[in-house]
Each structure stands twice: as structure tokens, then as C-alpha cells.
N, C-alpha and C positions, 0 to 999 in steps of 0.2 A: 498563530496562537489558537488553541483549540477552544471552541465556545462551549460554555456550560448550559445545557438545554433547560435547567431549572431556573436560570436567572432571565426571566421574561418580564414583559410589562404586566402580564397577569399576576405574577407572583410579587410584584413590587407593591409595597404598602405605601400609599400616597397620603401625605399629611401637609400641614401648612408650610413645613421647612423644605419640602421638596416638590410642592405642587406645580411650580413654574418649571422646574427642571424636567418633570415627568411629561408635561404638556408639550415643551419644546422638543424633547427627545422623540416623542410619538410623531411630531410633524416632520422632523428630520428623516425618520424611518419611512414614513408614508410618502413624502414628497422630496426625495433627495435632491439637494441643490436649488430648491425653489423657495425655501424659507429662510432660515437663519444659516448663514454661511460665511464663516465657520460658526460652529456652536461650541462654546467654551464653558465647561463646568469646572468649579473648584470647590474643594471642601477638605476638612481635615480627614485623616485616615479613618476608614471604617464607617463612612456615612452613606455609602451607596454609589459611589461614582462608577465602580467597576461593574455593579449590577446594571446600571443604566446603559453604559457602553455595550455590554453583552446583549441587553434587550434590543438595542438599536440594531446591532449586527445581525441577530437572529431574525428579526422582522425584515430587515432589508434583504437578507439572503432568500427569503421566501418570495420576494417580489422581482428580484433581478438575479443575474448570473451570480452564482456562489463565489466564483473566482474573482469577481469585481468588488467584493466586500472584504476589507482587510482590517482586523483588530489586532493591535500588538502594543506591548509597552515600548517606551521610547528607547530602552536599552537595546531592544532588538534592531530598531532603526539605526542606532549608533554603531552596533556591530557590523550591520550590512554596509554602512558608509565606510567604516574602517577598511573592510575588505575590498570595497570598490576603489578607494584611494590607493590601496597597495597594488591592485591589479590594473590600475588605469581604466576602470570601467564605470566612472562617475555617471557619464552621460547615459549609459545603458541602465543604471540604477534609477535615475531621474525619469527616464522614458517609461520604465516598468511602473513606477508609482504613478506616473501621470495618466496611465491608462485605467487606474482604479475608479470605480464608480463612487464608492463610499470608503473613506479612510478614517479609522478611528485610532487615535494614539493616547496612550495613558502615560501618566507621570511626566508631563511637559516641563515640570520644574527642573528636570535634569539638563535642560538645554542651557542652563546658566554656565557662562563661560565657554560654551562650545561654539566658537565663532564659525568654523567650517560647517558644522552641522546645521546651524541656523541659516547659513547661505544656501545650502542644499535644500533645506526645508522650505525656504522662500521660493525657490525655483519650482519645486514639486507643487506647493500650494497654488501658485499662479497658473501653472500649466493644467492642474487638476480642476480648479474652479472655472478656468476658461473654458473648459469643455462641459461645464455644468455638473461636475462632480460634487459631492458633499464631503465636508471635512468636519469631524467632531474630535475635540481635544478635552483632556481632563488633566487637573493639576491639584496640588495641595495648597495652592495660593493663586491669587488673581494674576493676570499677566503683568500688571504694573509693579508686582513685588518680585518678579523673577529677575534676579541680578544679572546685569549685562545683556538683557534681551535686545536684540537689534530693533531699532526704532520702526523699521519697515515691518517687521513681523508683528510688533505691538500694534501698529496702525491696522493691520490686516485682521488681527485677533479682535480688536475693539470695534471693527466695522461689522461684525456679525452680532452675536448675542452672547453676553457673558452672564452666567447664572451661578450664584453661590448656593450650596446645599447646607442647611444648617442642622443643628441638633434637633432630633424629633422630640415634640412635646409629649407629655405624659400619656395622652390618649393614643397617639401614634405608636408609642412604645408598647402599650398594652395590645394594640391591634397587631403589631409585628409578632409578638410572642404568641398570641392565639393562632396566627396564620402559620408560623413555623411549626408549631406543635401539630396542627391539623395536616400539614404536609408530611409530617413524620407518621401520621396515623396514630398519634398519641393524645391523651386527655390530660388536663391540668385540674387539680382540685380547686374548689371555689376560692377566690382571692388570691391565688398563686400569681397569675399574670399581673394583677394590680400591685401586689407587694413587690414582686421581682422588678417591675417597671420603675419603682422608686429607688432601686439600689443605685449606688454612686458609681455606675460604669461610665466610661468616657465616650462611648460610641456604640453603634448598632452591632458591630462585630463582637464587642465584649458582652453586649447583652445576649447575643445568640450563644456565646460560649457559656454563659451562666445557665441558659436554658438547656443546652446540651448536657450540662452536669446534672440537672434536675431530672431529665428523661433518662440518663444513664442509670441514676440511682433508682428511679422508678422501676426500670427494667430488671435491675438487679434484685431489688427487694420484693417485686411483684405486687406493688400497690402504689397509689397515689401519694405523693409528698404534700403534706398540708402546709398552708402558708406559715404556720408557726415554726416549721422546721427548716425554713429556707436558709437562715443564717448558718445553721449547722451544715447543711448540704452544700451550699454555694461557698462558704467560707468568707463572705464579705460582711463586715459589720457596718452599721450606720456610720456615715462619716468617711467611709472608704478604707477603714482598718480591717485587715484580714485577721481571722482567728489565730493564724499561725504567728502573726507579729507580735513581738514582746510587748507587754503593757508597760507604758512609761510610768514612772512614779507619780508624776504630775505633768500633765501636758500644758505647755505654754498657750495661753489664749491667743486667738488670731488677732493680729494688729487691727485696730479700729479702721484705719484707712483702707485695709484690704477689705474688711467687711462692708464698708460703704461701697467700694467699687463693685464687690460681688452683688450686692443688693440692686445697684444701678444696672448692671449687665443683665441680671436675672429679669428685671422688670422690663428692660427694652426687648430682650429676646423673647420673652413670653407674649409681648405684644407684636412680635413678628418682625423686629428691626434688627439690623446687624449692629453689633456692638464691638467691632474690631478695634477701634480707637481706645476703648476703655480696656479691652483685653491686653492690649500692648502695655498699658500701664501696669496691669496686674502681674505681668511677667518680671517686673523689676524686683530686685531684692530689697531695696530701700524705697521709701515713699518719695515719689518724684516732687520736687519743689513746685512744679507748675500743675499738680494734680487738680486742685480745685478749679483752677482757670480752665483746664481742658474739660472737666466734667461740666462746668457751666456753659461752656461753648457747645459741647455735644448736646446738652439739654435744649439749648436754643435752636441748634439745627435740627433736632428731632421735632420740636414744635413747628418750625418752618416747614418741614417735610410733611407733616400732618396737614398743615394749611394748604400746601400745594396739592395734596391728594384731594382735598374737599374742593378746591377750585377747579381741578381738572374734572372732577365728577360733575360740577356745575356746567362744565362746557361739553359734557357728554363723553369725556375721556376718549378721544379718537384713537389713541394708540395704547390700548390696555396692556399689551404684552411688553412694550418698551417701558411703560410706567411702572408695571409690576416689579421690575428689577430695580429701577432707580429709586422708587419710593420705599424700599426696604432699607436703603443705606444712606444714612445721613451724611457720610463721607462723599457722596456723589450729588450734594446739594446743588452745585452749579449746573450739573446737567439736568437735574430736575427743574430748576428755574428756567433753563432754555427750552425744555419741553413744554412747560406752561405758557411761555411766551409764544411758542409755535401754535399751541391750542387756541390761544386768544386771537391770533392772527387768522387762523382757519375759521373761527366762529364769527369774525367781525362782519357785520353786514355790508352789502354793497351800498354805494351812495344812492339815495332815493331819486327817482325820476322827478325832475322839476314839475311844478304845476303848469298846466296850459291846455291847449286844445288837443282833441283826439283826431284820429284820422278822418273821420266823417266831417269834422268842422273845417279840415283844410281843403275840401273839394273845390271851392272856388279858385284856389291859387296854385294847385298842384295838378300835374298831368295825370289823367286817368290811369295810364299805364303803371306809374309809380304807385299810386294808391292801391291798385288791384294787386300788384306784385307784393306789396307789404302785407296786404290782408292774406294772400296765399302763404307767405312766409310764416305768418303768425299761427295760422290755423291748420294748414296741411300736415298730416302726419310725417310725410317725407316730402318737403317742399321741393318743387322743380328748380326754383331760383334760390340757391343758398351757396354763397352769400349774395345778398342784394346790396349793390353799390350804387349810392345816389350822389350826384354831384351838381353843384351850382356855382356861378362865379364868385359870389361873396361868401359862400360856405355857410351862411347863416340859414338860408332856406333848406339846405340839406340837413343841418343840425336839427331844424324844427320838425322835419319829417321823421327823423329817427326818434326823437323824443316823444313825438305823437304816437309812434307805433308802440313805444313802451307803455304809455298811458292806456292806450287801447287794450293791450294784452293784459295789463294788471286790472282793469276794470272787469274783464271777463274771468281771469284767474288770479285773485288777490294773493294767493300764496306762492305764485311763480317766482323763481329766482331769476330776476332781470338784472343784468349788469350794464350800467350806463356810465360812460366816461369819455372825456377827451383823450387824445393821445397824449397831450401834456400831462394830464392828471395821472394817466397810466404810468408815464415815466417818472413822475414825482413819487408815486407809490413804490415803484422799483427802487428808487434811491433810498427811501425809508427802510424798506425790508432788508436792503443790503447792510445798512447801518445798524440794524437791530438783529441781524443774523437769523431771520426768519423767512428767508426767501422760499425755502421749499414749501412751508405752509401757505404762503401767499399764492404760489403757483396753484396749489391744490384748491384753494378757495375759488380762484378765477375759473379753474377747469370744471367747477360744478355748476357753472351758469347754464340756465335753460336757453336764455336769449342774450346775446351779446350786442349792445348798441354803442358803437364807437364812432365819434366824430373828430374832425381834424386830421383826417388820415394823410394829408399832404405833408405834415410834419414829421412823418415816420422816415422820410428820406434823410433827415439830418441826425438820426439816432442809430447808433451801432448796436450796443447791447440791448437797448430797449427794443429795438426792431427784432432782434433775434428772439427775445422773450415773446414778442406778439406772435411771431411765426409759430412757435411752439404751442402758445395758447390757441391759435387758429386751428392748427392741426388736431389738438386734443378735442376741441369742441366739435369739429367735423366728424370725428370718429364716434362721438356720442350722439350725432345727429342733432346737436343743439343748433339753433338758428342764429345767423350772424347778419347784422344789418349795419353797413358802414356808410359814412358821409365824408365828403371832402369838397375842396373848392375847385377840383379838376378831376378828369377821368384818370384811371390807373396808368394809362399809356403816357400821361403827361407829367407823372410825378418822377422827377429826375433823381437817380441815385437809389431808388428803392430796390430791394432784394428781388431778383427776377423769380424767385420761388413764390413770393408773396404776390407779385404783379400777375403771374399766370394764374394763381388761385383766385384773385379778385376777378379777373376777366373770365374765369371759368363759370362764374355764376350769371347774374344779369346786372349790367351797368346801365343806369337810366340818368339822363340829363334832366334836371328839373327846370323847365321853362314855363312861363305863363305870366299871369298878372302879378304886379308887385305885391308882396305880402305886407299887410299893414304893420307898421312899426310896433304897435301895441302887441301883436303876436310874437314878434321877435324878441322884444325886451322882457324876457321871462325871468324873474328873480330866481337865482340858483339856490337850490337847497343845500344846507351845510353837509360837508363831508364827515362821515363818521371818523372820529379819531382813532388812533391805534390802541388806546386803552379801552378795550371792550369789556363791559361789565357782564358778569354771568347772567344769562337769561334775558340780555337785552337784545330783542329782535333776532334771536338765534332760532333758526328752523329746528323742529324737533329731530329731523334726521336728514343729513345731507345725502344728495344722491351718490351712488357708488360711482367711482370713476375708474378709468382703465389702469392708470399708473399712479397708485396712491402714494403719498409722500410717507417715507419711513425715516423717522429720525435715527440717525446713527447712535451707536452705544456711547460713543464719546462725542458729546455735543460742545462745540466751542461756545464760550460765554459771549453774550451779546455785547456789542461795543459801542462807544460813543453815545451821545445824547440822541434821542429820537428826532428825526427831521420832520418839522411840522408840515402838515399837508395845507395846502391852500384852502381858504374857507369857501371858495367856489371854484369853478372850472377855469378861471382866469380868461374866459373868452370874451372878446370885445363885442359891444353892441353893434347893430347894423349902422347906427347913426355916427359912432366914433370909435373906431378901432385904434387903441393906443399901443404902438409897438414899443418894446423896451429900448431904452437908450443904448447906443453902441458902447458906451463907457461904463454902463452899470454892470457890476460883477456880483455874484452871490457871495455873501460873506463867508470867510473861514472854511471850516470843514464842509459846509454844504456845497461850496464850489468845487472842492475836490471830489466829493461824492457824485456831483453832477458829471464831472469829467469821467469818473469810473463808469457811470452808466451811459456815456456818450452824449451827455447833455451839458452845453456851456454857451453862454450868451456872447455873440460876436457881432461885428458890423454887418449890416444887411446889404445885399445887392441881388439883383435878379429876382429869381423865384423866392429868395429869402425874404426880400422886401414884401412880397405878395403875402406871406403868411405872418410877417412880423416876428418871425422866430428863425434861429439858426442854432445848430448844435455842433460842438466839437470839443475837444480833440479826439483823436483816435484813442480808445481806452488802453491800447497796448503801450502807449507812450506816456502813460500817467504814473507818477510815483506819489504815493500817499505817505505822509508823516503822521505817525500815531504816537501817543505818549509812551507806550510800552509795546514790546513785541507781542504780548499776549492779546493786544487790542486790534491786531490786524486781521482782515478778512481777505482771503484769497478765494474766489469763487470761479469755477470753470463751467463753461456751458457747452452742451453738445452742439454738433452742427446740424 
């Protein structure tokens, strides 16, 4: 398909209705395959989809090999596929498309009912994106409304960014008219652009057609057409009737229910919201019986969407591009709620470090090597010993040193992001975020820690999925040069069943045994601070700006709703005191869904023996052997983790 050199980003007039689409298109053109992939635009005819596709293709061709950028309507693809099927050259066709760097397809709605074409496109899509190629698609409707679309294609389309382009507002229409006239080297009389912008045209294409008529008359008559002559020149009367149309004897008044709907749609769209739900009602010939109920529900969803927008802003709106799409469409309220839940989780503060002594106060009872290593870890720009792994027979001495390091650092750097927790608490948090569907935001929050203080490392050996999560956390923090201080009741070499990748990383730092005079019980029995609950209030102990992380969480376009009740966190770390460590009874089982969720995370209480008795904890079964029963199929969560 030959590109139009006039349809560039520079000639595109950007307004509220297409601002997100223009920004996403520029990013796709400047960084193919690195941002939104695929990028899916949908809009009614004549609202600029073809202009945006053309602009992406032109800019992409300037940056990469021209032959690697292909823009074509879907009918061309269907024709090529038909010929390939007849000639037995389907694999060659897929191979040719797979080598493209930027593929832009228009009129995707024509995939409806084309099962073989969808199957081939699925293979092309996976091969192209697997090599880092960019896919941009355009349609007159969202993917969910394309009849008979393969669920796998729908999933891939939804995994990128879906953007709707709405009707331009009055100011944008005026800007379009002035820009188009200037491009033609023509002038418009005062008030012509403003008056013409109010004419009842259905899209930008019709608006441009009206302008073309004005410019043609001006050229023919050799003078500017005044605003008062526009109805004569353009032939469109207020209300959409053309001068050539016969005048009715008496026009029947518009039905009141239609006027109500039109007013509601106009108010919503002028405020920047999608009103597709109401427009569908307007398409009916007779008044729908459920009209008032649907309008009330839409109004309530609109109010809730505004509330979510305000709450997200209070949390700093960590994902503005995803929010911009969701918060314009009340029909995507569940996704917006899920995005807000993720923002809450991301902003939730870490558990505070319990009160107690600092490192200096522990000098009489701790080895000098351990204290010096902890100081070096806290203050050195790139510490030699990272991680620092300390261990003592009862575990409590090691826990005391870890928490003292946290207090020392916070005394010097009050705004530092210090994450302190037991392995057990880490696993409980993992259970909670799985149940709430916010695991991605939870990971991102942990990955922003400047210092990680974790104790009870010996219990990692009984956790499967939680251990895998800890490994990825450890790797993310090391890449950011964050400091890691770990504590256990035994050295890494004696933790049976721990992932060898973790063991090697623990031993690659500095391992120190804590020996010395017995620590006074008054120092060990430190009251635990309360754990922040999952419901974070906006502004509550939230840092002004979270540090940038290497692999930020990007919520998908289609976010599954949160399921189940929130699993409550323990009020403390549930760690035993030095004087009386109370192990859970072998017969005690967590109640109901909590037990199932613990099983999913690799956490379950069983009888203790051997090393299990030493820690008072043991965890099973294997998560791959667990089946969860949920009230409805929509409430299931299936989460995969990388190796």
C-alpha cells in the first residue's frame, strides 16, 4: 500500500479525543516492539485511524529498512492468504510476514468469521513479536465486539494497548479546519472555521469535505466566503437537513426518551468519557424497557470511575498510560478497580523496624567482624559484602543484629526505604496478594527497597513458590545495588532443600556466625510493630517518588478482577521469643480458603521432624498438586512464574 506523504504526525491535529492515540502511536514508531505491542486503535469511520497508521509507517521507514515496514488493509492480507492456500505456500507467506519489523493492518473487523485467516494471523503475530517486531492494528470496533474472534487473538490484542479515538470536540474541529486550509495555501473569512465546526457532520472526513466545498467556491468566485453564506455554499442546514431535501409539512418532534439519551451522551462525551453503552440504546427504534435502569447504572459507573481517577492521583498514578484508557470508559470499571488495587499495593509502606538497640549498643554481645560488616554494608556505595548472611543457633541473636542494622540506617537516613520481615511474613504477604490479584504491584513494591532485612531464612527450604519469589526479589535488588542483610539459625550450607541458586548467592557474599556472650533477654524480647494492612489510605506514609526499577510492573489491558476476601496479615512476625518458642500443633490447620491459598504458595502446616522441629515450621504440599475450589470460574487465579 502506497503511503500518503501528507499524513504525518506533524499534520495530525491532536485534541482530547485522540491525544492518547497520538502519544501511543509516536512511541510505537520511535521504539518499535518496546512499548505497546500490539497497539490497537478503534474508532468510527473518518476519525483519523488511517492518518495515524500512515504517520507511524512514515516515521518507522525513516528509522529502519523501508522494506521492513508494511501497511495494508486486511483485505490485501486475506487475498494473499487465499492465493497462498491455493498454491500450497502458506508457510512461505507466514515466513515473509514474520520477517517484517513493523506490521500495520487496517480494518481488522473483517476478521469476523475468517477462522483460517485468524489462525494464520495468530502464527504471524507470535513469530513477529517473538523477534521484537511491532504490530499495529486498526478497526471500527474494539476487539471484544468483533464477532467470532479467536480467544487467543483476543488475548494477544488485549495484552497490548487498546485505544479508542472519539469524536473531536469543537475546539479541535476548528483547529482541523484552519490547519487544512493553511496546508492548501488558502484563507478563511472571520468566523468561517468556527461556524463550519458547528455544522452537523458525522466525522472529520465529512468536515474536510465541507471545507473542500468552501475552498472550491472561493477559488471559483475569487473571494472569501463569509460565514453567513456557509449554509448556501455547503448545503447543510442546522439539524443535518440539506437544502436539497424536501421540506416536510410538519416534522414530528424527537421522542423524549431519545432526547434524554442524547443529552446524557453529549454530557459524558464532552467530559471525555466513552458513552458506547448509551449509544447502543439510541440505535433502537423503540424505547428499551430497561432504558432508565441502564442510564442509572451508567451514571453510577461514571461516578465511580471519577472516584477511582481521584484515588489514583492521590497514589501518584504510577501507570498513567494504562489509566488514561481505562478511566475514559465506564464499561471497563472492573479493570479500573483492579488498577486501583494495584496502585494501593504498590504504595503500601513496608512494615516498620521494631524499636530496640542500634548496632553500637550490641557491641558487648556481637562479634566485631559482624558489626563491622554490617556497618560497611550500610554505608559503602558498593559494599564488598552483599549479601551479609549472619546466623546463630537460636536464630534470635541473628534477628536482633538484622533489626539493629535497620534502626542504625534509619537514624542516619530517615527517608530510606528499608524492608524488614521474616520469611514467614513474606510468605503470608505472597498469599494475600495472590488472593487479591495484585502480585505484580506487590513485587514492584519489594523491588524498590534500598535495604532488605530478612530473618528466618531457614524456613525458605519448606517453601516452593514463595522461595521462587524470594529468588527473583534477591536478583532484582542486586541489579539495583540495593543492600541485603539476611539472618538464620544455621549457615546456608546447612539449610536442607534450599534452591542451589539461592545458596550460591548467599555464600557469594559474607557469611558470619554470631558467637559471644549471651544476649540479655530484655534485648531479644522486642515488641513487634504492627504490620500495615492491605488497605493503604492515600498519602499514608507513601514516599513522594518511588525509585525507578529495572523491570516495572505494567498492568495488562485486560485485568482480571480481584477474588476472594483479603487474607489478613498477622499482627506481628509471629516469631517466638528466646524464652519460649511455641511451635504450631501438628493437628492445627488454617481454616478454609486460607489453607488452600497457603498450599498454592507452598505453605502448609504439617507434623514436625528433624530440621522441621528446629524451626517449628514446615510447609507443603507441592503447589503443582493443589486444586482450589472457587465459587465461580471468574474467581480463579492462575499465575505462572518464570524460572
